[in-house]
N, C-alpha and C positions, 0 to 999 in steps of 0.2 A: 061444313063451315070450318074455316081456319081458326085454330086457337093459338094465340100468341101468348107465351108465358114470359113473365118478367122474373128475372133471377137477381137476387141481391148478392153483390160481390162482397168480399171480405172488407174492402175499404168503404163500404156503404153505398157504392155506386150501383145503379140499376143497369142491367144489361138485358136486352131483348134476345131471347134464344134463337130467333130466326136470323138476326143480323148481329154477328158476334164481333164485328170490327169496331175498334174504338177510333176516335178521331186522330189520335197520335200514331196509329198504325199505318196511315195512308201517306205518311211523309216520305218524299224521295230526296234525291240529291239536288242541290242548288247548282246553278251555273257556276258560281264561284268555286264551289267544292270540286266540280269537274275540271275546271281550269287549273286549280292547284295540283290535282293529280297528274294532269297532262304535263304541266311544267316540271314536276318531279321526275316523271318518266323520261322527259326530254333531257334533263340534266344527267340522269343515270346512264342513258344511252350515249350521251356525249363523253362520259368518262370511261365506260366499259368498252364500247366498240373499237376505239383506237388500240386498246390493249389487246383485244382479241385479234385484230387485223395484223398485229406484229408477231403473232405466235406461230404461223405456219412453218416458218423456217426452223424454229426451235423444235417443233413437233417432228419435222423431217430428221433433224439431227438425233433426236431421241429414238426414232424408229430405226435409224441406221445402227445406233448402239445396240438396240435389242436384236436386230438381225445378226450383228456380229456375234453377240452372245449365243444366239441360237446356232449359228454355224460352228462356234467353238464346242458346244455340247455335242453336235453331230460328229465333229472331228474326234472328240474323246471317245465316243462310242465306236467309231471306225477303228481307232487305235486299240481299243479293248478287243475287238474281233480279230484284227489283222496283225497286231503287234507293232504297228508303225503308222505314221501319218502319211497321207498321200503326198507325193513329191510335187514340186512346182509344175512340172510337165503334166501330171495327172490332174492337178488343180482341184477345185471344189466340185467339179463334175464327177469326181470319184465318189462323191456322197450320194449320187443318184444313179450312176451307171458303173458297173464293175469295170475297173481299169484293165486295159489289154496291153499296155506298155509299161516300161519301167519295172519297179519291184511290185509284183502282183500280190495282192492281199491273200492271206491264208484262208480266212473264213469271212468272205464278204457277205453281208446280210441281204437276203433276197428282198427286194422292194426298196433297198437303199436306206439312207439315214435321215432323209428330209421328208416331212409329212406330205407335202404336195407333189413330190416326185420331180421337183425341178429346183435348180439353184436360184434363189431370189436375186433380183437386182436391187441396188440401193434405192432410196426414195427419189433420187434424181434420174433413175433409169439407166445408171451405169453398172457395169459388172464390178464386183468386188475384186480387189487384187489379192492374190494368195501366193505367199512365198513359203516354201518348206525345203530345207531348213530356213528359218527366218533370221533376220538380222538381230532382232530383239529377244525372241523366244524360239521354241522348237518350230513354230510357224508364225507368220504374221498375216493378218487380214486387214486390208485398208480400203476405206471408201474415200475417194478424192473430193467429196463434197459437191456443192452445187455446180462448180465449173468443170468437174471431171478431170482436173489436171493436178498433178502433185504440188503440194504447197498451198499457199493461200491464206487469207485472213477472213475472219468472221464467218459468213455463210459459205465461203469457199475453202475454209480450213479443213484439212484432212481429218478423218476419224480413224484412229488406229487401235487395233485390238489390245496392244500392250498398255494403252493409256486408259482403258475402260476399267472402272473399279467394280 
């Protein structure tokens, strides 16, 4: 035989131990509450999505800056080992393959100076321009931006090693 025990709660209410749900525990969301949440999410999406959609170009420019800084680090390591930077003819390829023309490095590091064993392309798929000696520094590294042509405004503006802080 089933025995159902009644338990008295602190507030004096009686609770059946077999069925412990109270009437107020079964409450769900009303249609109006759901509609308000959907409207709020729609407003947030309307404000945020346009901002995110305008960021890819900014992200590419930031990536190009980081790639140039990485190439500069590799060039400094190259100079530590060989006593000089690769010349323009040897180019950035000297960071992944031991040069065979021009001034040959004294102690070229086996495996090269770039992690992936290749010179990266800028975020728009173009090769970086390398000049050594450079016009502005001992070497110059340039990404011509989205259009791949020297000069330009906004997304087509060049990214130059001597302008990176």
